[in-house]
N, C-alpha and C positions, 0 to 999 in steps of 0.2 A: 479476601472476599470469600464468602461462603454461601452455600445454600442457593436460594432462589435468585438472589442478586447476581451471584457468580454465573448461574446458568443463563440468565438474561444477557449479561455482558458477553459471554461466550457466543450466544446465539446472534447477537448484533454483529460481533466481529466476524463470525463465521459467514454470515450473509454478505458482508462487505467483500470477504475473500472470494466467495463463490461468484459474485457478480464481476469483480475485477478480473478473475481468471477467465471467465467466460468471454469477456469483452476484450481482453488484452493478453494474447499469447506471449510467451517468452520472446524477447527481442523487440517488443513494442517500444517506440520512441515515447519518452515521457519527460516531464519537467518536475523536478523535486524542489520544494520550498525548504530552504536551509534555515538554521536557527536564527541567522541575522536577516531573514526575510528575502534574501537574494534568491534568484531562480537558477537552477543548474539543469541544462539539457543533458539527457542520458538515455539509456534504454534498460528495460528489465532484463535481468539475467537469471531469474528464477520465477516460479509461480509464487503467488502470495500465499501466506499461511498465518495461522493464529499462533503467536508466540506466548508461551506460558498460560494458555487458556484465557487470555484477556486482551491481547493487542494484535491487530492485523498489521503485518509487515511484508516487505518484499526486498529482495536484493537487487542492486542496481549496478550497471556496468561502470567500472572505473572507481567505485566507491566501496570502502570497507564496511563490513557489517550489513545490517538491514535497516530499512527506513520505514517509518510509520506510513501506512497506506493512506491515511488522511492527508499526508503531505505530498503525495504523488498524484499528478494529473497527466492524462494523455495530452500530447501536444495540441491536438485538435480542440479539446476542452479548454486548455490554457489560452489558446488563441481566440476563443469565443465562437468556434464553429460547432 
């Protein structure tokens, strides 16, 4: 991705990261939606960041690597509160 489209993508992802980090300090209980659509309860173990200038991610307790921020929901939001 180059130019204007890349800047827009980074801007969108950066905004997601800023909001997530403001609302969810490290240690927040979350639910992550796995590839098979199952839900896994865990907690954040890092602040979110933009990976490779194009993808918002966060590290989760007990899970290797990082996960797409779009798949991570706070438990309150997951439970409909």
